[in-house]
C-alpha positions in Angstrom: -11.4 -3.6 -19.5 -12.2 0.1 -19.3 -11.1 0.3 -15.6 -7.8 -1.5 -16.5 -7.1 1.0 -19.3 -7.9 3.9 -16.9 -5.6 2.6 -14.2 -2.7 1.9 -16.6 -3.1 5.4 -18.2 -3.3 7.1 -14.8 -0.1 5.3 -13.7 1.7 5.9 -16.9 0.9 9.6 -16.9 1.9 10.1 -13.3 4.9 7.8 -13.1 6.9 7.9 -16.3 9.8 7.4 -16.4 9.9 5.5 -13.0 8.0 2.8 -11.1 6.2 3.5 -7.8 5.2 1.6 -4.6 2.7 2.5 -1.9 4.1 3.8 1.4 2.9 5.7 4.4 1.4 9.2 4.6 2.4 12.0 2.3 4.8 14.7 3.1 7.0 17.1 1.1 7.0 20.0 -1.2 6.2 18.5 -4.5 9.5 19.6 -5.9 11.1 16.3 -6.7 11.5 12.9 -5.1 11.8 12.6 -1.3 12.3 9.6 1.0 9.1 8.0 2.2 10.2 5.5 4.8 7.9 2.8 6.2 7.8 2.5 10.0 7.8 -0.9 11.8 4.5 -1.9 13.4 2.9 -4.5 15.7 -0.6 -5.8 15.9 -2.1 -8.0 18.6 -3.4 -11.5 18.0 -6.8 -11.4 16.2 -6.4 -7.9 14.7 -5.0 -9.2 11.3 -3.9 -12.8 11.9 -4.9 -15.3 14.7 -1.5 -14.5 16.3 0.5 -11.4 17.1 2.5 -9.9 14.2 5.5 -7.6 13.9 6.5 -6.0 10.6 9.5 -4.0 9.6 11.1 -3.0 6.4 14.4 -4.9 5.6 14.8 -3.0 2.3 13.3 0.4 2.0 14.2 2.6 -0.9 10.8 4.1 -1.4 10.6 7.7 -2.5 7.5 9.9 -3.1 6.7 12.9 -5.2 3.8 15.2 -4.6 2.0 15.8 -7.9 -0.9 18.0 -6.6 -1.9 19.8 -3.4 -5.1 20.8 -1.8 -5.7 24.6 -1.3 -4.3 24.4 2.2 -1.0 23.0 0.8 -1.5 19.4 2.0 -0.7 16.6 -0.4 -3.6 15.7 -2.7 -2.0 13.3 -5.2 1.3 11.5 -4.5 3.2 9.0 -6.5 5.5 6.4 -4.8 8.3 4.3 -6.2 11.3 2.2 -5.0 12.1 -1.1 -3.6 10.3 -2.2 -0.4 10.7 -5.6 1.3 8.8 -6.0 4.5 9.6 -8.8 7.0 6.3 -10.0 8.5 6.9 -12.1 11.7 4.6 -14.2 13.8 5.9 -13.1 17.2 4.5 -16.1 18.9 6.6 -18.6 16.9 9.3 -16.5 15.3 8.2 -17.6 11.8 8.6 -14.9 9.2 8.2 -14.1 5.6 10.0 -11.4 3.6 7.3 -9.8 1.4 8.1 -7.8 -1.7 5.8 -4.7 -1.5 7.6 -2.8 -4.3 4.5 -2.0 -6.3 3.7 1.2 -8.2 1.1 3.5 -6.7 -0.5 6.9 -7.3 -2.5 7.8 -4.2 -5.2 10.5 -4.0 -5.6 11.9 -0.5 -9.1 13.3 0.0 -10.0 16.1 2.4 -12.4 13.7 4.3 -9.5 11.4 5.2 -10.3 8.8 2.5 -7.8 7.6 -0.1 -7.9 6.2 -3.6 -4.9 4.1 -4.7 -4.2 3.2 -8.4 -1.7 0.3 -8.2 0.5 -1.7 -10.4 2.5 -4.4 -8.6 2.7 -5.8 -5.1 1.6 -3.8 -2.0 1.1 -5.0 1.6 -2.6 -4.6 2.6 -3.8 -5.3 6.1 -7.5 -5.8 6.6 -9.4 -5.9 10.0 -12.4 -7.9 10.8 -15.4 -6.6 8.7 -13.2 -3.7 7.5 -12.8 -4.6 3.8 -13.9 -6.7 0.9 -11.1 -9.1 1.8 -11.3 -11.3 4.9 -9.4 -10.2 8.0 -5.7 -10.7 7.3 -2.4 -9.5 5.8 -2.0 -9.7 2.1 0.5 -9.0 -0.7 -1.9 -7.8 -3.4 -0.2 -7.9 -6.7 -1.3 -6.9 -10.2 -3.3 -4.1 -11.6 -6.0 -2.8 -9.2 -7.3 0.0 -7.2 -7.6 0.3 -3.4 -10.1 2.6 -1.8 -9.8 3.4 1.9 -12.8 5.1 3.4 -12.5 7.8 6.0 -13.4 5.1 8.6 -10.7 2.7 7.3 -12.8 0.3 5.3 -10.6 -1.1 2.5 -12.0 -2.1 -0.9 -9.7 -3.8 -3.4 -10.9 -3.8 -7.0 -8.8 -6.2 -9.1 -8.4 -5.7 -12.8 -5.9 -8.5 -12.9 -3.7 -10.1 -10.2 -3.3 -12.2 -7.1 -3.6 -11.9 -3.3 -1.1 -13.8 -1.2 -2.2 -14.5 2.4 0.7 -13.7 4.6 -1.0 -15.0 7.8 -1.0 -18.4 6.2 2.7 -18.1 5.3 3.8 -17.5 8.9 1.2 -19.5 10.8 
């Protein structure tokens, strides 16, 4: 319960009056909202799903705002918001699913390369073999949760409340 209250308060303080989804790496000056486009990507069979996967945004209205910077000027805390729908395709069969990843996120970028995400709503999370507390796969994680990404890329999802939708199963 305490973690849930903390996540909600952190999001409310950083985001009001808007909502925010997680996107790519931070950029910008911290002086207002700036576009934060998501790039298409491909992974080979066995990396996330048992088959090769292509992903690309079909709706991408994500913007970011730098809330705090490190002494060197790089982004330290960034808030993301906007609609994001990602088409995830099994390139072996052509089967696809349009996944809503329009969650709200405040992301802390640490100097060691690790990240801490405080999230409300759906975000696309890819996990490699033995690289997270979720099995290898692609997921829409939805709800109230945090996502910690270590400097080596290990992902830990800590759910306060929510669901995990297995996208590999949807497009198998």
